[in-house]
C-alpha positions in Angstrom: -12.6 28.7 11.5 -10.1 30.8 13.4 -8.1 32.9 11.0 -4.3 33.1 10.7 -3.0 36.4 11.9 -0.5 38.7 10.3 1.4 40.4 13.1 4.4 42.0 11.4 4.8 43.8 8.1 8.1 44.3 6.4 9.1 46.5 3.5 9.1 43.5 1.2 5.6 42.4 2.0 4.0 40.4 4.8 5.7 38.3 7.4 3.9 36.2 9.9 5.3 36.1 13.4 5.4 33.1 15.7 4.5 29.6 14.4 1.3 29.7 16.4 0.1 32.7 14.5 1.0 31.1 11.2 -1.3 28.3 12.2 -4.1 30.7 13.2 -3.9 29.8 16.9 -2.0 27.9 19.6 -0.7 24.5 18.7 -2.9 21.6 19.8 -1.3 19.5 22.5 -0.4 16.0 21.5 -2.5 14.6 24.3 -5.6 15.9 22.4 -4.7 14.0 19.2 -6.6 11.0 20.6 -8.9 12.6 23.0 -11.9 11.0 24.6 -14.2 12.6 22.1 -12.3 11.2 19.1 -12.3 7.7 20.6 -16.0 7.9 21.2 -16.6 9.1 17.6 -14.4 6.2 16.3 -16.2 3.7 18.4 -19.6 4.9 17.0 -18.3 4.6 13.5 -17.2 1.0 14.1 -20.5 0.2 15.7 -22.3 1.7 12.8 -20.4 -0.4 10.3 -20.8 -3.6 12.3 -24.5 -2.8 12.7 -24.8 -2.4 8.9 -23.3 -5.9 8.4 -25.6 -7.4 11.1 -28.7 -5.9 9.4 -27.5 -7.1 6.0 -27.0 -10.6 7.3 -30.4 -10.6 9.1 -32.2 -9.5 5.9 -30.6 -12.4 4.0 -31.5 -14.9 6.7 -35.1 -13.7 7.0 -35.9 -13.4 3.3 -33.6 -16.3 2.1 -33.1 -15.0 -1.4 -31.5 -17.3 -4.0 -27.7 -17.1 -4.0 -27.8 -15.7 -7.5 -29.7 -12.6 -6.2 -28.0 -11.8 -2.9 -25.7 -13.2 -0.3 -24.9 -12.1 3.2 -21.6 -10.6 4.5 -20.6 -13.9 6.0 -20.5 -15.5 2.6 -18.5 -12.4 1.3 -16.0 -12.6 4.1 -15.7 -16.3 3.7 -14.7 -15.7 0.1 -12.1 -13.2 1.2 -10.6 -15.8 3.6 -10.6 -18.5 1.0 -8.7 -16.5 -1.6 -6.7 -13.8 0.2 -3.9 -13.6 -2.5 -6.4 -13.2 -5.3 -8.2 -10.2 -3.6 -4.9 -8.7 -2.3 -3.2 -8.6 -5.7 -6.3 -7.1 -7.4 -6.7 -4.6 -4.6 -3.2 -3.5 -5.0 -3.7 -2.8 -8.7 -6.9 -0.7 -8.0 -5.2 1.1 -5.1 -2.2 2.2 -7.3 -4.5 3.4 -10.0 -6.7 5.4 -7.6 -3.7 7.0 -5.8 -2.1 8.0 -9.1 -5.4 9.5 -10.3 -5.9 11.3 -7.1 -2.4 12.7 -7.1 -2.8 14.0 -10.7 -6.3 15.3 -10.0 -5.1 17.1 -6.9 -2.2 18.8 -8.5 -4.1 19.8 -11.6 -7.2 20.8 -9.6 -5.3 23.1 -7.3 -3.4 24.6 -10.2 -6.6 25.2 -12.2 -8.4 26.5 -9.2 -5.6 29.0 -8.6 -5.7 30.1 -12.2 -9.4 30.6 -12.1 -9.0 32.8 -9.0 -6.1 34.9 -10.1 -7.1 35.4 -13.7 -10.7 36.7 -14.2 -10.1 36.7 -18.0 -9.2 33.0 -18.0 -12.1 32.3 -15.6 -14.7 33.8 -17.9 -13.6 31.4 -20.7 -12.6 28.3 -18.8 -15.1 28.0 -15.9 -18.2 27.4 -18.1 -16.1 24.8 -20.2 -15.1 23.0 -17.0 -18.7 22.8 -15.8 -19.8 21.4 -19.3 -17.0 18.8 -19.2 -17.9 17.8 -15.7 -21.5 17.1 -16.7 -20.3 14.4 -19.1 -20.6 10.9 -17.5 -17.1 9.7 -16.9 -18.0 6.2 -18.1 -18.4 7.9 -21.5 -14.9 9.4 -21.3 -13.3 6.1 -20.3 -13.1 4.7 -23.8 -11.5 7.9 -25.0 -8.7 7.6 -22.4 -8.2 3.9 -23.5 -7.8 5.0 -27.1 -5.3 7.7 -26.0 -3.3 5.7 -23.4 -4.0 2.1 -24.2 -5.3 -0.7 -22.0 -2.7 -0.5 -19.3 -2.2 1.3 -16.0 -2.2 4.8 -17.5 -5.8 4.8 -18.9 -7.3 3.8 -15.5 -5.2 6.4 -13.7 -6.4 9.1 -16.1 -10.0 8.0 -15.6 -9.6 8.3 -11.9 -7.9 11.7 -12.4 -10.8 13.0 -14.5 -13.3 12.1 -11.7 -11.1 13.4 -8.8 -10.2 16.7 -10.6 -13.3 18.8 -10.4 -13.9 18.9 -6.6 -10.4 20.2 -6.1 -10.9 22.9 -8.7 -14.1 24.2 -7.1 -12.9 24.0 -3.5 -9.5 25.6 -4.3 -11.2 28.5 -6.1 -13.8 28.9 -3.3 -11.0 28.8 -0.6 -8.9 31.4 -2.4 -12.0 33.6 -2.8 -12.8 33.5 0.9 -9.8 35.6 2.1 -11.2 38.5 4.2 -11.2 41.9 2.5 -9.3 43.4 5.4 -6.3 41.3 4.8 -6.4 41.9 1.1 -6.3 45.6 1.8 -3.5 45.2 4.3 -1.4 43.4 1.7 -2.2 46.1 -0.9 -1.4 49.0 1.4 1.9 47.5 2.5 2.8 46.6 -1.1 3.2 42.9 -0.5 4.4 41.0 -3.5 1.9 38.7 -5.3 4.0 35.7 -4.1 4.0 36.9 -0.5 0.2 37.5 -0.6 -0.4 34.1 -2.2 1.7 32.1 0.2 1.2 34.0 3.4 -2.5 34.8 3.1 -4.4 33.3 0.3 -3.4 29.6 0.5 -3.4 29.7 4.3 -7.1 30.4 4.1 -7.7 28.0 1.2 -6.1 24.9 2.9 -9.3 23.9 4.8 -11.4 24.1 1.7 -8.8 22.3 -0.4 -8.8 19.4 2.1 -12.6 19.3 2.0 -12.3 18.8 -1.7 -9.6 16.2 -1.3 -11.7 14.1 1.0 -14.4 14.0 -1.8 -11.9 13.4 -4.5 -10.1 10.5 -2.9 -13.3 8.4 -2.8 -14.2 9.4 -6.3 -10.7 8.4 -7.5 -11.3 4.8 -6.3 -14.6 4.7 -8.2 -12.8 6.2 -11.3 -10.2 3.4 -11.2 -13.0 0.8 -11.1 -14.8 2.5 -14.0 -11.6 2.2 -16.1 -11.3 -1.5 -15.2 -14.9 -2.0 -16.2 -14.2 -0.7 -19.7 -10.8 -2.4 -20.3 -9.3 -4.2 -17.4 -7.7 -7.6 -17.0 -6.9 -7.1 -13.3 -8.1 -5.0 -10.4 -11.3 -5.1 -8.3 -13.3 -3.8 -11.2 -12.2 -6.8 -13.2 -13.0 -9.0 -10.3 -16.6 -7.7 -10.2 -17.0 -8.1 -13.9 -15.7 -11.7 -13.8 -17.9 -12.5 -10.8 -20.9 -11.1 -12.6 -20.3 -13.2 -15.7 -20.1 -16.3 -13.5 -23.0 -15.3 -11.3 -20.6 -15.5 -8.4 -22.2 -13.1 -5.9 -19.9 -14.0 -2.9 -16.9 -12.8 -4.9 -18.8 -9.8 -6.1 -19.9 -8.7 -2.7 -16.4 -9.4 -1.3 -15.0 -7.0 -3.9 -17.6 -4.4 -2.9 -16.6 -4.7 0.7 -12.9 -4.3 -0.1 -13.6 -1.2 -2.3 -15.6 0.4 0.5 -12.8 -0.4 3.0 -10.2 1.2 0.6 -12.3 4.3 0.1 -13.0 4.7 3.8 -9.4 4.2 4.8 -8.1 6.7 2.2 -10.8 9.2 3.3 -9.6 9.0 6.9 -6.0 9.3 5.9 -6.7 12.5 4.0 -8.9 13.7 6.9 -6.0 13.0 9.4 -3.5 14.8 7.1 -5.9 17.8 7.0 -6.2 17.8 10.8 -2.4 17.9 11.1 -1.9 20.6 8.5 -4.9 22.7 9.6 -4.7 22.5 13.4 -6.4 25.9 13.9 -9.6 24.6 12.4 -9.9 21.8 14.9 -8.8 24.0 17.8 -11.5 26.5 17.1 -14.3 23.9 17.5 
């Protein structure tokens, strides 16, 4: 990763010069946003997904399992076409819960990661506790959130937050700890204020690592919302799966699986795209 450069130093701290330097390199031309390589990568991804569905359908055709054991993607997509409003309304519920949990987890994760980095005393007490909490299965924590926040939207959002939180903590802490020693010394020698150092150096270097954690967290947040719906849900894709399971309705169940995978994949690429826009020097250096 190409590093952002600090070209001028003022009496009040550090000041980065041109916008290109603040980004760690020259701006990427818009024509490269959808380059031939990116189109090829996208085409391969689509081909891989289509190939997975084809293999899945072929396995079902060849082995012909009973419908209460497995169905093919054709049956699942047929179910989606038959009841679009049913799946759309429940998808919207799960999506809201996941996005709320992701937003909360991101904000708290970045804040906690920064506290761990800037306060060694707090880190010595808090870091082991965070690891211990993260080892607890989130399914076990879900009933506790329901007791605290009830059976509504809030409990599912907080379950999603609990799952999405930890990757942001670790990646923020690792990113802030990756600042080169030379720049730290430069800031110290020129008596840069802590705020200047944090905003002009530390978080610039941490952004790529933070977005790496965010790409993990966004998918986990979707799973966290579903976990909450499993425990106490009357709507959402988790509820759809539970209801289909009780009725041995595998087409509906697999349709919900496909929608969940599509949501997680779409959110992942949205976060990835945002990272590419906010961290252009990382892509330019490749």
